[in-house]
C-alpha positions in Angstrom: -28.4 57.4 45.3 -28.3 55.4 41.9 -25.7 55.5 39.3 -26.2 57.1 36.0 -24.6 55.9 32.9 -22.4 58.5 31.2 -20.9 58.8 27.6 -18.5 56.0 27.4 -20.8 53.0 28.3 -22.0 52.7 24.8 -18.4 52.1 23.8 -17.7 49.6 26.3 -16.9 46.7 23.8 -14.5 49.0 22.0 -12.9 50.3 25.0 -12.2 46.8 26.5 -10.5 45.6 23.4 -8.1 48.5 24.0 -7.8 48.0 27.8 -10.0 50.8 28.8 -12.9 50.7 31.5 -16.3 52.2 31.0 -17.1 55.4 33.3 -20.3 56.0 35.1 -21.6 59.1 37.0 -21.8 58.4 40.8 -24.9 60.4 42.0 -23.8 60.4 45.5 -20.3 61.5 45.1 -21.0 63.7 42.1 -17.9 62.4 40.2 -17.1 59.8 37.5 -16.1 56.4 38.7 -14.9 53.3 36.8 -17.7 50.8 36.0 -17.2 47.0 36.7 -16.6 45.2 33.6 -16.1 41.6 32.8 -12.9 40.1 31.7 -11.8 40.6 28.1 -12.5 37.9 25.6 -9.6 35.7 25.0 -9.1 34.2 21.5 -9.2 30.5 21.3 -11.0 30.0 24.9 -13.4 27.2 24.8 -16.9 28.0 23.5 -15.7 31.1 21.6 -16.1 31.5 18.0 -12.3 31.4 17.4 -12.1 28.1 19.4 -15.2 26.6 17.3 -13.6 27.7 14.1 -10.2 26.1 15.1 -12.1 22.8 16.1 -13.9 22.8 12.8 -10.6 23.2 10.9 -9.0 20.4 12.9 -11.8 18.0 12.0 -11.7 19.1 8.5 -8.0 18.3 8.3 -8.2 15.1 10.0 -11.0 13.9 7.7 -9.1 15.0 4.6 -6.0 12.9 5.8 -8.4 9.8 6.6 -9.7 10.2 2.9 -6.2 10.6 1.4 -5.1 7.3 3.3 -8.3 5.6 2.0 -7.6 6.7 -1.6 -3.9 5.6 -1.2 -4.9 2.1 -0.2 -7.5 1.9 -3.0 -4.8 2.8 -5.6 -2.7 0.1 -4.2 -5.3 -2.5 -4.4 -6.1 -1.2 -8.0 -2.6 -1.8 -9.0 -2.8 -5.6 -7.9 -6.0 -6.3 -9.8 -6.0 -5.9 -13.6 -8.6 -3.7 -15.3 -9.9 -2.3 -12.2 -9.7 1.4 -13.0 -13.4 1.8 -13.4 -14.5 -0.4 -10.6 -16.5 1.1 -7.6 -15.0 0.4 -4.1 -17.3 -2.6 -3.2 -16.5 -4.3 -6.5 -12.8 -3.6 -6.1 -12.6 -5.2 -2.7 -14.5 -8.3 -4.0 -12.1 -8.7 -7.0 -9.1 -8.3 -4.6 -10.4 -11.0 -2.2 -11.1 -13.3 -5.1 -7.5 -12.7 -6.3 -6.0 -13.3 -3.1 -7.8 -16.6 -2.7 -6.5 -17.6 -6.1 -2.9 -16.7 -5.3 -3.2 -18.6 -2.0 -4.8 -21.7 -3.8 -1.7 -21.6 -6.4 0.7 -21.3 -3.6 -0.6 -24.3 -1.7 -1.7 -26.6 -4.5 0.9 -28.8 -5.9 1.4 -28.6 -9.6 0.7 -31.5 -12.0 3.2 -33.2 -14.3 4.5 -30.3 -16.4 5.9 -32.4 -19.3 3.4 -32.5 -22.3 4.1 -33.6 -25.9 2.0 -32.0 -28.7 2.9 -33.2 -32.1 6.2 -34.1 -30.9 6.8 -30.5 -29.5 7.9 -30.8 -25.8 6.0 -28.2 -23.6 7.0 -27.3 -20.1 5.3 -25.0 -17.6 7.4 -23.7 -14.7 6.5 -21.5 -11.8 8.6 -19.6 -9.6 7.6 -17.8 -6.4 10.0 -15.7 -4.2 10.6 -12.3 -2.8 10.7 -9.4 -5.3 13.8 -7.6 -6.0 14.4 -4.8 -8.8 16.5 -7.0 -11.1 14.5 -10.3 -10.6 13.0 -10.0 -14.1 16.3 -9.3 -15.8 17.8 -12.1 -14.1 14.9 -14.5 -15.1 15.2 -13.1 -18.8 18.9 -14.0 -19.0 18.4 -17.4 -17.3 15.6 -18.3 -19.6 17.6 -17.1 -22.7 20.3 -19.7 -21.9 17.9 -22.6 -22.0 17.3 -24.8 -25.1 13.6 -23.5 -24.9 11.2 -20.9 -26.4 9.1 -19.0 -24.1 5.6 -19.0 -25.2 3.9 -17.4 -22.5 4.8 -15.6 -19.2 2.5 -14.3 -16.3 3.5 -12.3 -13.4 1.6 -11.5 -10.1 2.6 -9.7 -7.1 1.4 -9.5 -3.4 2.9 -8.3 -0.2 6.4 -8.0 -1.6 6.4 -11.5 -3.1 6.3 -12.2 -6.9 5.1 -15.4 -8.7 6.2 -16.0 -12.2 4.7 -18.8 -14.4 6.3 -19.6 -17.7 5.0 -21.8 -20.6 8.2 -23.0 -22.6 8.6 -25.3 -25.6 11.2 -26.8 -27.6 12.3 -25.6 -31.1 11.7 -29.1 -32.5 11.0 -32.7 -31.8 13.3 -34.2 -29.0 13.8 -37.8 -27.6 12.7 -38.9 -24.2 16.3 -38.6 -22.9 16.6 -35.0 -24.3 13.2 -34.3 -22.4 14.7 -35.4 -19.2 17.8 -33.3 -19.8 15.8 -30.2 -20.6 13.7 -30.7 -17.5 16.6 -30.8 -15.3 18.3 -28.0 -16.8 15.3 -25.9 -16.3 15.0 -26.8 -12.8 18.7 -26.1 -12.0 18.5 -22.7 -13.9 15.3 -21.5 -12.0 16.8 -22.8 -8.7 19.9 -20.6 -9.2 17.6 -17.7 -9.5 16.1 -18.6 -6.2 19.5 -19.1 -4.6 20.5 -15.6 -5.7 17.3 -14.1 -4.3 17.9 -15.8 -1.1 21.6 -14.7 -1.0 22.6 -12.2 1.8 23.5 -9.8 -1.0 20.0 -9.2 -1.8 18.3 -10.3 1.4 20.5 -9.8 4.7 18.9 -12.5 6.7 20.0 -15.4 8.6 21.1 -18.5 6.9 18.2 -20.5 8.4 15.6 -18.0 7.2 17.2 -18.1 3.7 17.2 -21.8 3.6 13.7 -22.0 4.7 12.7 -19.6 2.0 14.7 -21.3 -0.7 13.2 -24.7 0.0 9.6 -23.4 0.1 10.2 -21.5 -3.1 11.7 -24.6 -4.7 8.7 -26.7 -3.8 6.4 -24.3 -5.7 8.9 -24.5 -8.5 7.6 -27.2 -10.8 6.5 -27.9 -14.4 2.9 -28.5 -15.4 0.8 -28.7 -18.5 
């Protein structure tokens, strides 16, 4: 004979969650027997709503972290390019590429003769390229203050942990040709001393060969031009 559902079958989902089984009436035996039921739903099993929700949350978190990394990189790029706060991403990237090309060109092109006389006033342009360190600007300020020159303009650009400083300096009054050569020599020696301190193990603990190469390379870019 067949089986007839009894009472508890309509609460099957409820009873499964609490570890109970549904009961049915066995017409042949005339008694209640346990009905076969499927395995209970396990939270987190693949294909269940809980697993889908967890996957969506994981994807959302990964996307949020990716956007944070992109925004962090864009903030770094904006700090390298002046007046870039209102630029969109495409314009910012184009500006950065142009800026990097200019820096590479300045680093590879030799400077022209930096001595220029204007109405008897002796002008010098000197550039200094080296690794950045916290007290570099203060060191340069003290070094330039000890020279018999007045700083007319200073430009600073940074990229990848390196800094390029360009100064335009002039004498206070008219000077002779001999005095000009002495001033140029003093300026070179003073700025070279800054490079030597940057390359010293105290500020950059590297091998002596590495420091020497960096000092020569930086000194080659240290020159005066109009």
